[in-house]
N, CA, C, O and the ligand as a Tripos MOL2 file, in Angstrom:
@<TRIPOS>MOLECULE
protein
  269   267    68     0     0
PROTEIN
NO_CHARGES

@<TRIPOS>ATOM
      1 N          29.2450   58.3770   66.7950 N.3       1 MET1
      2 CA         30.1140   59.5080   66.4710 C.3       1 MET1
      3 C          31.1490   59.1070   65.4290 C.2       1 MET1
      4 O          31.7700   58.0510   65.5510 O.2       1 MET1
      5 N          31.3380   59.9130   64.4330 N.am      2 PRO2
      6 CA         32.3250   59.5700   63.4020 C.3       2 PRO2
      7 C          33.7630   59.7130   63.8970 C.2       2 PRO2
      8 O          34.0520   60.4440   64.8440 O.2       2 PRO2
      9 N          34.6340   59.0010   63.2300 N.am      3 ILE3
     10 CA         36.0600   59.0690   63.5440 C.3       3 ILE3
     11 C          36.7490   59.9430   62.5040 C.2       3 ILE3
     12 O          36.5190   59.8060   61.3030 O.2       3 ILE3
     13 N          37.5830   60.8250   62.9820 N.am      4 TYR4
     14 CA         38.3980   61.6230   62.0710 C.3       4 TYR4
     15 C          39.8630   61.3090   62.3210 C.2       4 TYR4
     16 O          40.2550   60.9440   63.4290 O.2       4 TYR4
     17 N          40.6670   61.4580   61.2720 N.am      5 VAL5
     18 CA         42.1000   61.2200   61.3930 C.3       5 VAL5
     19 C          42.8200   62.5590   61.3350 C.2       5 VAL5
     20 O          42.5900   63.3690   60.4370 O.2       5 VAL5
     21 N          43.6920   62.7720   62.3040 N.am      6 TYR6
     22 CA         44.4670   64.0070   62.3620 C.3       6 TYR6
     23 C          45.9470   63.6910   62.3080 C.2       6 TYR6
     24 O          46.3870   62.6330   62.7560 O.2       6 TYR6
     25 N          46.7010   64.6110   61.7590 N.am      7 GLU7
     26 CA         48.1500   64.4790   61.7500 C.3       7 GLU7
     27 C          48.7380   65.6640   62.5070 C.2       7 GLU7
     28 O          48.3890   66.8170   62.2500 O.2       7 GLU7
     29 N          49.6310   65.3650   63.4390 N.am      8 CYS8
     30 CA         50.3010   66.4060   64.2030 C.3       8 CYS8
     31 C          51.2080   67.2040   63.2740 C.2       8 CYS8
     32 O          51.9670   66.6390   62.4860 O.2       8 CYS8
     33 N          51.1140   68.5370   63.3820 N.am      9 GLN9
     34 CA         51.9360   69.3780   62.5110 C.3       9 GLN9
     35 C          53.3670   69.4860   63.0280 C.2       9 GLN9
     36 O          54.2530   69.9820   62.3320 O.2       9 GLN9
     37 N          53.5790   69.0230   64.2390 N.am     10 LYS10
     38 CA         54.9080   69.1190   64.8280 C.3      10 LYS10
     39 C          55.7050   67.8250   64.6360 C.2      10 LYS10
     40 O          56.8410   67.8540   64.1630 O.2      10 LYS10
     41 N          55.0900   66.6720   65.0150 N.am     11 CYS11
     42 CA         55.8380   65.4010   64.9520 C.3      11 CYS11
     43 C          55.3000   64.4430   63.8940 C.2      11 CYS11
     44 O          55.8210   63.3390   63.7370 O.2      11 CYS11
     45 N          54.2530   64.8600   63.1620 N.am     12 SER12
     46 CA         53.6860   64.0490   62.0780 C.3      12 SER12
     47 C          53.0180   62.7650   62.5590 C.2      12 SER12
     48 O          52.7340   61.8770   61.7550 O.2      12 SER12
     49 N          52.7690   62.6600   63.8470 N.am     13 HIS13
     50 CA         52.0500   61.5080   64.3690 C.3      13 HIS13
     51 C          50.6010   61.5670   63.9010 C.2      13 HIS13
     52 O          49.9600   62.6150   63.9770 O.2      13 HIS13
     53 N          50.0790   60.4190   63.4080 N.am     14 GLU14
     54 CA         48.6870   60.3660   62.9920 C.3      14 GLU14
     55 C          47.8580   59.6670   64.0530 C.2      14 GLU14
     56 O          48.2700   58.6440   64.6010 O.2      14 GLU14
     57 N          46.6890   60.2220   64.3410 N.am     15 PHE15
     58 CA         45.8270   59.6050   65.3440 C.3      15 PHE15
     59 C          44.3630   59.8340   64.9970 C.2      15 PHE15
     60 O          44.0000   60.7590   64.2710 O.2      15 PHE15
     61 N          43.5350   58.9400   65.5540 N.am     16 GLU16
     62 CA         42.1100   59.0010   65.2680 C.3      16 GLU16
     63 C          41.3770   59.6430   66.4370 C.2      16 GLU16
     64 O          41.7340   59.4380   67.5970 O.2      16 GLU16
     65 N          40.3460   60.4230   66.1190 N.am     17 VAL17
     66 CA         39.5890   61.1340   67.1390 C.3      17 VAL17
     67 C          38.1020   60.9520   66.8630 C.2      17 VAL17
     68 O          37.6440   61.1040   65.7300 O.2      17 VAL17
     69 N          37.3550   60.6250   67.9150 N.am     18 TYR18
     70 CA         35.9030   60.6270   67.7860 C.3      18 TYR18
     71 C          35.4250   62.0570   67.9680 C.2      18 TYR18
     72 O          35.7230   62.6950   68.9780 O.2      18 TYR18
     73 N          34.6800   62.5610   66.9830 N.am     19 GLN19
     74 CA         34.2020   63.9350   67.0770 C.3      19 GLN19
     75 C          32.7930   64.0420   66.5500 C.2      19 GLN19
     76 O          32.3470   63.2420   65.7270 O.2      19 GLN19
     77 N          32.1030   65.0540   67.0460 N.am     20 ASN20
     78 CA         30.8270   65.3970   66.4370 C.3      20 ASN20
     79 C          31.0830   65.9960   65.0660 C.2      20 ASN20
     80 O          32.1160   66.6200   64.8250 O.2      20 ASN20
     81 N          30.1180   65.7940   64.1700 N.am     21 ILE21
     82 CA         30.2430   66.3720   62.8330 C.3      21 ILE21
     83 C          30.3070   67.8870   62.9380 C.2      21 ILE21
     84 O          29.4950   68.5080   63.6240 O.2      21 ILE21
     85 N          31.2700   68.4720   62.2590 N.am     22 GLY22
     86 CA         31.4050   69.9210   62.2700 C.3      22 GLY22
     87 C          32.3280   70.4520   63.3540 C.2      22 GLY22
     88 O          32.6150   71.6480   63.3970 O.2      22 GLY22
     89 N          32.7980   69.5650   64.2340 N.am     23 GLU23
     90 CA         33.6890   70.0150   65.3000 C.3      23 GLU23
     91 C          35.0790   70.2840   64.7210 C.2      23 GLU23
     92 O          35.5200   69.5800   63.8130 O.2      23 GLU23
     93 N          35.7550   71.2830   65.2340 N.am     24 GLY24
     94 CA         37.0590   71.6560   64.7040 C.3      24 GLY24
     95 C          38.2040   71.0340   65.4760 C.2      24 GLY24
     96 O          38.0070   70.1530   66.3140 O.2      24 GLY24
     97 N          39.4090   71.5080   65.1770 N.am     25 ASN25
     98 CA         40.6000   70.9420   65.8120 C.3      25 ASN25
     99 C          41.1060   71.8140   66.9630 C.2      25 ASN25
    100 O          42.1920   71.5800   67.4930 O.2      25 ASN25
    101 N          40.3190   72.8150   67.3440 N.am     26 GLU26
    102 CA         40.8020   73.7850   68.3250 C.3      26 GLU26
    103 C          41.1360   73.1490   69.6730 C.2      26 GLU26
    104 O          42.0580   73.5810   70.3650 O.2      26 GLU26
    105 N          40.3700   72.1100   70.0360 N.am     27 ASN27
    106 CA         40.5440   71.5200   71.3630 C.3      27 ASN27
    107 C          41.3660   70.2340   71.3360 C.2      27 ASN27
    108 O          41.4570   69.5300   72.3410 O.2      27 ASN27
    109 N          41.9610   69.9300   70.1880 N.am     28 LEU28
    110 CA         42.7050   68.6810   70.0730 C.3      28 LEU28
    111 C          44.1970   68.9030   70.3140 C.2      28 LEU28
    112 O          44.7600   69.9410   69.9650 O.2      28 LEU28
    113 N          44.8100   67.8970   70.9190 N.am     29 THR29
    114 CA         46.2590   67.9230   71.0650 C.3      29 THR29
    115 C          46.8310   66.5790   70.6470 C.2      29 THR29
    116 O          46.1730   65.5460   70.7740 O.2      29 THR29
    117 N          48.0410   66.6000   70.1570 N.am     30 CYS30
    118 CA         48.7280   65.3820   69.7450 C.3      30 CYS30
    119 C          49.0010   64.5090   70.9740 C.2      30 CYS30
    120 O          49.5490   64.9900   71.9660 O.2      30 CYS30
    121 N          48.6160   63.2080   70.9090 N.am     31 PRO31
    122 CA         48.8710   62.3260   72.0460 C.3      31 PRO31
    123 C          50.3550   62.0200   72.2330 C.2      31 PRO31
    124 O          50.7610   61.5540   73.2970 O.2      31 PRO31
    125 N          51.1520   62.2740   71.2260 N.am     32 GLU32
    126 CA         52.5800   61.9800   71.3140 C.3      32 GLU32
    127 C          53.3730   63.1320   71.9270 C.2      32 GLU32
    128 O          54.1590   62.9350   72.8540 O.2      32 GLU32
    129 N          53.1570   64.3440   71.3950 N.am     33 CYS33
    130 CA         54.0020   65.4610   71.8280 C.3      33 CYS33
    131 C          53.2090   66.6010   72.4610 C.2      33 CYS33
    132 O          53.7920   67.5400   73.0050 O.2      33 CYS33
    133 N          51.8560   66.5190   72.3900 N.am     34 GLY34
    134 CA         51.0480   67.5420   73.0320 C.3      34 GLY34
    135 C          50.8640   68.8130   72.2320 C.2      34 GLY34
    136 O          50.2930   69.7780   72.7400 O.2      34 GLY34
    137 N          51.3340   68.8410   70.9850 N.am     35 ALA35
    138 CA         51.1510   70.0240   70.1430 C.3      35 ALA35
    139 C          49.6680   70.2190   69.8340 C.2      35 ALA35
    140 O          48.9060   69.2560   69.7540 O.2      35 ALA35
    141 N          49.2800   71.4600   69.6660 N.am     36 LYS36
    142 CA         47.8660   71.7660   69.4480 C.3      36 LYS36
    143 C          47.5090   71.8820   67.9710 C.2      36 LYS36
    144 O          48.3770   71.9140   67.0990 O.2      36 LYS36
    145 N          46.2130   71.9430   67.7220 N.am     37 THR37
    146 CA         45.6080   72.1030   66.3970 C.3      37 THR37
    147 C          46.2740   71.2370   65.3210 C.2      37 THR37
    148 O          46.9120   71.7530   64.4040 O.2      37 THR37
    149 N          46.1170   69.9330   65.4450 N.am     38 PRO38
    150 CA         46.6110   69.0330   64.3920 C.3      38 PRO38
    151 C          45.8320   69.2390   63.0900 C.2      38 PRO38
    152 O          44.7520   69.8290   63.0720 O.2      38 PRO38
    153 N          46.4070   68.7410   62.0270 N.am     39 LYS39
    154 CA         45.8130   68.9190   60.6970 C.3      39 LYS39
    155 C          44.8760   67.7570   60.3990 C.2      39 LYS39
    156 O          45.2470   66.5970   60.5820 O.2      39 LYS39
    157 N          43.6650   68.0580   59.9390 N.am     40 LYS40
    158 CA         42.7170   66.9900   59.6230 C.3      40 LYS40
    159 C          43.0920   66.3440   58.2920 C.2      40 LYS40
    160 O          43.3500   67.0260   57.3000 O.2      40 LYS40
    161 N          43.1140   65.0110   58.2960 N.am     41 LEU41
    162 CA         43.3880   64.2910   57.0550 C.3      41 LEU41
    163 C          42.0800   63.7840   56.4720 C.2      41 LEU41
    164 O          41.0890   63.6160   57.1830 O.2      41 LEU41
    165 N          42.0920   63.5480   55.1910 N.am     42 VAL42
    166 CA         40.9370   62.9180   54.5640 C.3      42 VAL42
    167 C          40.9320   61.4590   54.9900 C.2      42 VAL42
    168 O          41.9110   60.7410   54.7870 O.2      42 VAL42
    169 N          39.8350   61.0310   55.5750 N.am     43 THR43
    170 CA         39.7990   59.6820   56.1380 C.3      43 THR43
    171 C          39.7630   58.6340   55.0290 C.2      43 THR43
    172 O          38.9600   58.7330   54.1020 O.2      43 THR43
    173 N          40.6360   57.6290   55.1250 N.am     44 PRO44
    174 CA         40.6940   56.5740   54.1140 C.3      44 PRO44
    175 C          39.8120   55.3860   54.4590 C.2      44 PRO44
    176 O          40.1410   54.2510   54.1150 O.2      44 PRO44
    177 N          38.7020   55.6310   55.1300 N.am     45 PHE45
    178 CA         37.9160   54.5320   55.6960 C.3      45 PHE45
    179 C          36.7240   54.1340   54.8440 C.2      45 PHE45
    180 O          35.7130   53.6740   55.3740 O.2      45 PHE45
    181 N          36.8260   54.3030   53.5450 N.am     46 LYS46
    182 CA         35.6720   54.0240   52.6930 C.3      46 LYS46
    183 C          35.1860   52.5840   52.7980 C.2      46 LYS46
    184 O          34.0170   52.3080   52.5270 O.2      46 LYS46
    185 N          36.0530   51.6760   53.1830 N.am     47 THR47
    186 CA         35.6390   50.2710   53.2270 C.3      47 THR47
    187 C          35.1120   49.8640   54.5950 C.2      47 THR47
    188 O          34.5830   48.7620   54.7420 O.2      47 THR47
    189 N          35.2430   50.7090   55.5810 N.am     48 LEU48
    190 CA         34.7890   50.3330   56.9150 C.3      48 LEU48
    191 C          33.2820   50.4290   57.0330 C.2      48 LEU48
    192 O          32.6190   51.1360   56.2740 O.2      48 LEU48
    193 N          32.7610   49.7010   58.0020 N.am     49 PHE49
    194 CA         31.3070   49.5200   58.0820 C.3      49 PHE49
    195 C          30.5590   50.8180   58.3120 C.2      49 PHE49
    196 O          29.4150   50.9610   57.8820 O.2      49 PHE49
    197 N          31.1970   51.7690   58.9900 N.am     50 TRP50
    198 CA         30.4600   52.9760   59.3380 C.3      50 TRP50
    199 C          30.4890   54.0550   58.2640 C.2      50 TRP50
    200 O          29.8710   55.1080   58.4220 O.2      50 TRP50
    201 N          31.2080   53.7950   57.1680 N.am     51 SER51
    202 CA         31.2600   54.8150   56.1230 C.3      51 SER51
    203 C          29.8810   55.0610   55.5240 C.2      51 SER51
    204 O          29.5540   56.1830   55.1370 O.2      51 SER51
    205 N          29.0710   53.9990   55.4500 N.am     52 GLY52
    206 CA         27.7120   54.1690   54.9580 C.3      52 GLY52
    207 C          26.8980   55.0450   55.8810 C.2      52 GLY52
    208 O          26.1190   55.8880   55.4350 O.2      52 GLY52
    209 N          27.0840   54.8410   57.1660 N.am     53 PHE53
    210 CA         26.4090   55.6630   58.1590 C.3      53 PHE53
    211 C          26.8200   57.1260   58.0260 C.2      53 PHE53
    212 O          25.9830   58.0260   58.0890 O.2      53 PHE53
    213 N          28.1130   57.3490   57.8440 N.am     54 LEU54
    214 CA         28.6130   58.7150   57.6700 C.3      54 LEU54
    215 C          28.0050   59.3670   56.4400 C.2      54 LEU54
    216 O          27.6050   60.5310   56.4800 O.2      54 LEU54
    217 N          27.9350   58.6200   55.3490 N.am     55 ASP55
    218 CA         27.3500   59.1600   54.1300 C.3      55 ASP55
    219 C          25.9050   59.5690   54.3760 C.2      55 ASP55
    220 O          25.4540   60.6210   53.9220 O.2      55 ASP55
    221 N          25.1830   58.7100   55.1090 N.am     56 ASP56
    222 CA         23.7910   59.0430   55.4150 C.3      56 ASP56
    223 C          23.6990   60.3370   56.2070 C.2      56 ASP56
    224 O          22.8520   61.1880   55.9330 O.2      56 ASP56
    225 N          24.5730   60.4740   57.1840 N.am     57 MET57
    226 CA         24.5650   61.6780   57.9990 C.3      57 MET57
    227 C          24.8330   62.9160   57.1420 C.2      57 MET57
    228 O          24.1720   63.9450   57.2810 O.2      57 MET57
    229 N          25.8180   62.7880   56.2560 N.am     58 GLU58
    230 CA         26.1550   63.9310   55.4080 C.3      58 GLU58
    231 C          25.0140   64.2780   54.4710 C.2      58 GLU58
    232 O          24.7520   65.4490   54.1950 O.2      58 GLU58
    233 N          24.3450   63.2550   53.9900 N.am     59 ARG59
    234 CA         23.2120   63.4970   53.1060 C.3      59 ARG59
    235 C          22.1310   64.2940   53.8300 C.2      59 ARG59
    236 O          21.5010   65.1800   53.2520 O.2      59 ARG59
    237 N          21.9280   63.9640   55.1160 N.am     60 LYS60
    238 CA         20.8970   64.6630   55.8850 C.3      60 LYS60
    239 C          21.3300   66.0900   56.2100 C.2      60 LYS60
    240 O          20.5240   67.0200   56.1810 O.2      60 LYS60
    241 N          22.6130   66.2450   56.5190 N.am     61 ILE61
    242 CA         23.0960   67.5620   56.9490 C.3      61 ILE61
    243 C          23.3730   68.4610   55.7380 C.2      61 ILE61
    244 O          23.0660   69.6530   55.7570 O.2      61 ILE61
    245 N          23.9520   67.8800   54.6930 N.am     62 SER62
    246 CA         24.3350   68.6850   53.5120 C.3      62 SER62
    247 C          23.8060   68.0470   52.2330 C.2      62 SER62
    248 O          24.5900   67.5830   51.4050 O.2      62 SER62
    249 N          22.4950   68.0190   52.0650 N.am     63 PRO63
    250 CA         21.9300   67.3360   50.8860 C.3      63 PRO63
    251 C          22.3800   67.9300   49.5670 C.2      63 PRO63
    252 O          22.3550   67.2520   48.5400 O.2      63 PRO63
    253 N          22.7890   69.1850   49.5820 N.am     64 HIS64
    254 CA         23.2210   69.8190   48.3400 C.3      64 HIS64
    255 C          24.4740   69.1770   47.7620 C.2      64 HIS64
    256 O          24.7340   69.2870   46.5630 O.2      64 HIS64
    257 N          25.2550   68.5050   48.6110 N.am     65 LYS65
    258 CA         26.4820   67.8720   48.1370 C.3      65 LYS65
    259 C          26.1970   66.6600   47.2530 C.2      65 LYS65
    260 O          27.0550   66.2330   46.4800 O.2      65 LYS65
    261 N          25.0070   66.1180   47.3670 N.am     66 PHE66
    262 CA         24.7440   64.8450   46.7170 C.3      66 PHE66
    263 C          23.7990   64.9660   45.5240 C.2      66 PHE66
    264 O          23.2710   63.9650   45.0400 O.2      66 PHE66
    265 N          23.5910   66.1860   45.0560 N.am     67 LYS67
    266 CA         22.7110   66.3440   43.9060 C.3      67 LYS67
    267 C          23.4920   66.2090   42.6080 C.2      67 LYS67
    268 O          22.9140   66.3140   41.5260 O.2      67 LYS67
    269 ZN         52.9030   65.4880   67.8340 Zn       68 ZN68
@<TRIPOS>BOND
     1     1     2 1
     2     2     3 1
     3     3     4 2
     4     3     5 am
     5     5     6 1
     6     6     7 1
     7     7     8 2
     8     7     9 am
     9     9    10 1
    10    10    11 1
    11    11    12 2
    12    11    13 am
    13    13    14 1
    14    14    15 1
    15    15    16 2
    16    15    17 am
    17    17    18 1
    18    18    19 1
    19    19    20 2
    20    19    21 am
    21    21    22 1
    22    22    23 1
    23    23    24 2
    24    23    25 am
    25    25    26 1
    26    26    27 1
    27    27    28 2
    28    27    29 am
    29    29    30 1
    30    30    31 1
    31    31    32 2
    32    31    33 am
    33    33    34 1
    34    34    35 1
    35    35    36 2
    36    35    37 am
    37    37    38 1
    38    38    39 1
    39    39    40 2
    40    39    41 am
    41    41    42 1
    42    42    43 1
    43    43    44 2
    44    43    45 am
    45    45    46 1
    46    46    47 1
    47    47    48 2
    48    47    49 am
    49    49    50 1
    50    50    51 1
    51    51    52 2
    52    51    53 am
    53    53    54 1
    54    54    55 1
    55    55    56 2
    56    55    57 am
    57    57    58 1
    58    58    59 1
    59    59    60 2
    60    59    61 am
    61    61    62 1
    62    62    63 1
    63    63    64 2
    64    63    65 am
    65    65    66 1
    66    66    67 1
    67    67    68 2
    68    67    69 am
    69    69    70 1
    70    70    71 1
    71    71    72 2
    72    71    73 am
    73    73    74 1
    74    74    75 1
    75    75    76 2
    76    75    77 am
    77    77    78 1
    78    78    79 1
    79    79    80 2
    80    79    81 am
    81    81    82 1
    82    82    83 1
    83    83    84 2
    84    83    85 am
    85    85    86 1
    86    86    87 1
    87    87    88 2
    88    87    89 am
    89    89    90 1
    90    90    91 1
    91    91    92 2
    92    91    93 am
    93    93    94 1
    94    94    95 1
    95    95    96 2
    96    95    97 am
    97    97    98 1
    98    98    99 1
    99    99   100 2
   100    99   101 am
   101   101   102 1
   102   102   103 1
   103   103   104 2
   104   103   105 am
   105   105   106 1
   106   106   107 1
   107   107   108 2
   108   107   109 am
   109   109   110 1
   110   110   111 1
   111   111   112 2
   112   111   113 am
   113   113   114 1
   114   114   115 1
   115   115   116 2
   116   115   117 am
   117   117   118 1
   118   118   119 1
   119   119   120 2
   120   119   121 am
   121   121   122 1
   122   122   123 1
   123   123   124 2
   124   123   125 am
   125   125   126 1
   126   126   127 1
   127   127   128 2
   128   127   129 am
   129   129   130 1
   130   130   131 1
   131   131   132 2
   132   131   133 am
   133   133   134 1
   134   134   135 1
   135   135   136 2
   136   135   137 am
   137   137   138 1
   138   138   139 1
   139   139   140 2
   140   139   141 am
   141   141   142 1
   142   142   143 1
   143   143   144 2
   144   143   145 am
   145   145   146 1
   146   146   147 1
   147   147   148 2
   148   147   149 am
   149   149   150 1
   150   150   151 1
   151   151   152 2
   152   151   153 am
   153   153   154 1
   154   154   155 1
   155   155   156 2
   156   155   157 am
   157   157   158 1
   158   158   159 1
   159   159   160 2
   160   159   161 am
   161   161   162 1
   162   162   163 1
   163   163   164 2
   164   163   165 am
   165   165   166 1
   166   166   167 1
   167   167   168 2
   168   167   169 am
   169   169   170 1
   170   170   171 1
   171   171   172 2
   172   171   173 am
   173   173   174 1
   174   174   175 1
   175   175   176 2
   176   175   177 am
   177   177   178 1
   178   178   179 1
   179   179   180 2
   180   179   181 am
   181   181   182 1
   182   182   183 1
   183   183   184 2
   184   183   185 am
   185   185   186 1
   186   186   187 1
   187   187   188 2
   188   187   189 am
   189   189   190 1
   190   190   191 1
   191   191   192 2
   192   191   193 am
   193   193   194 1
   194   194   195 1
   195   195   196 2
   196   195   197 am
   197   197   198 1
   198   198   199 1
   199   199   200 2
   200   199   201 am
   201   201   202 1
   202   202   203 1
   203   203   204 2
   204   203   205 am
   205   205   206 1
   206   206   207 1
   207   207   208 2
   208   207   209 am
   209   209   210 1
   210   210   211 1
   211   211   212 2
   212   211   213 am
   213   213   214 1
   214   214   215 1
   215   215   216 2
   216   215   217 am
   217   217   218 1
   218   218   219 1
   219   219   220 2
   220   219   221 am
   221   221   222 1
   222   222   223 1
   223   223   224 2
   224   223   225 am
   225   225   226 1
   226   226   227 1
   227   227   228 2
   228   227   229 am
   229   229   230 1
   230   230   231 1
   231   231   232 2
   232   231   233 am
   233   233   234 1
   234   234   235 1
   235   235   236 2
   236   235   237 am
   237   237   238 1
   238   238   239 1
   239   239   240 2
   240   239   241 am
   241   241   242 1
   242   242   243 1
   243   243   244 2
   244   243   245 am
   245   245   246 1
   246   246   247 1
   247   247   248 2
   248   247   249 am
   249   249   250 1
   250   250   251 1
   251   251   252 2
   252   251   253 am
   253   253   254 1
   254   254   255 1
   255   255   256 2
   256   255   257 am
   257   257   258 1
   258   258   259 1
   259   259   260 2
   260   259   261 am
   261   261   262 1
   262   262   263 1
   263   263   264 2
   264   263   265 am
   265   265   266 1
   266   266   267 1
   267   267   268 2
@<TRIPOS>SUBSTRUCTURE
     1 MET1         2 RESIDUE 1 A MET
     2 PRO2         6 RESIDUE 1 A PRO
     3 ILE3        10 RESIDUE 1 A ILE
     4 TYR4        14 RESIDUE 1 A TYR
     5 VAL5        18 RESIDUE 1 A VAL
     6 TYR6        22 RESIDUE 1 A TYR
     7 GLU7        26 RESIDUE 1 A GLU
     8 CYS8        30 RESIDUE 1 A CYS
     9 GLN9        34 RESIDUE 1 A GLN
    10 LYS10       38 RESIDUE 1 A LYS
    11 CYS11       42 RESIDUE 1 A CYS
    12 SER12       46 RESIDUE 1 A SER
    13 HIS13       50 RESIDUE 1 A HIS
    14 GLU14       54 RESIDUE 1 A GLU
    15 PHE15       58 RESIDUE 1 A PHE
    16 GLU16       62 RESIDUE 1 A GLU
    17 VAL17       66 RESIDUE 1 A VAL
    18 TYR18       70 RESIDUE 1 A TYR
    19 GLN19       74 RESIDUE 1 A GLN
    20 ASN20       78 RESIDUE 1 A ASN
    21 ILE21       82 RESIDUE 1 A ILE
    22 GLY22       86 RESIDUE 1 A GLY
    23 GLU23       90 RESIDUE 1 A GLU
    24 GLY24       94 RESIDUE 1 A GLY
    25 ASN25       98 RESIDUE 1 A ASN
    26 GLU26      102 RESIDUE 1 A GLU
    27 ASN27      106 RESIDUE 1 A ASN
    28 LEU28      110 RESIDUE 1 A LEU
    29 THR29      114 RESIDUE 1 A THR
    30 CYS30      118 RESIDUE 1 A CYS
    31 PRO31      122 RESIDUE 1 A PRO
    32 GLU32      126 RESIDUE 1 A GLU
    33 CYS33      130 RESIDUE 1 A CYS
    34 GLY34      134 RESIDUE 1 A GLY
    35 ALA35      138 RESIDUE 1 A ALA
    36 LYS36      142 RESIDUE 1 A LYS
    37 THR37      146 RESIDUE 1 A THR
    38 PRO38      150 RESIDUE 1 A PRO
    39 LYS39      154 RESIDUE 1 A LYS
    40 LYS40      158 RESIDUE 1 A LYS
    41 LEU41      162 RESIDUE 1 A LEU
    42 VAL42      166 RESIDUE 1 A VAL
    43 THR43      170 RESIDUE 1 A THR
    44 PRO44      174 RESIDUE 1 A PRO
    45 PHE45      178 RESIDUE 1 A PHE
    46 LYS46      182 RESIDUE 1 A LYS
    47 THR47      186 RESIDUE 1 A THR
    48 LEU48      190 RESIDUE 1 A LEU
    49 PHE49      194 RESIDUE 1 A PHE
    50 TRP50      198 RESIDUE 1 A TRP
    51 SER51      202 RESIDUE 1 A SER
    52 GLY52      206 RESIDUE 1 A GLY
    53 PHE53      210 RESIDUE 1 A PHE
    54 LEU54      214 RESIDUE 1 A LEU
    55 ASP55      218 RESIDUE 1 A ASP
    56 ASP56      222 RESIDUE 1 A ASP
    57 MET57      226 RESIDUE 1 A MET
    58 GLU58      230 RESIDUE 1 A GLU
    59 ARG59      234 RESIDUE 1 A ARG
    60 LYS60      238 RESIDUE 1 A LYS
    61 ILE61      242 RESIDUE 1 A ILE
    62 SER62      246 RESIDUE 1 A SER
    63 PRO63      250 RESIDUE 1 A PRO
    64 HIS64      254 RESIDUE 1 A HIS
    65 LYS65      258 RESIDUE 1 A LYS
    66 PHE66      262 RESIDUE 1 A PHE
    67 LYS67      266 RESIDUE 1 A LYS
    68 ZN68       269 GROUP 0 **** ****
């Protein structure tokens, strides 16, 4: 499962969440203050080992992005 980074819109706390691809923020809450629907950040994990795996997944799910 890929990791996404979210930022709390209330306290600006950033945290990582394991989510299925395409899952939204509706069911997420900030671990610090409990505020709902945090903002998704663009993940800065291009150098981590699983970024290649993520790219592969995206290629399979959204091949039009890579043409
Ligand atoms: Zn918060």
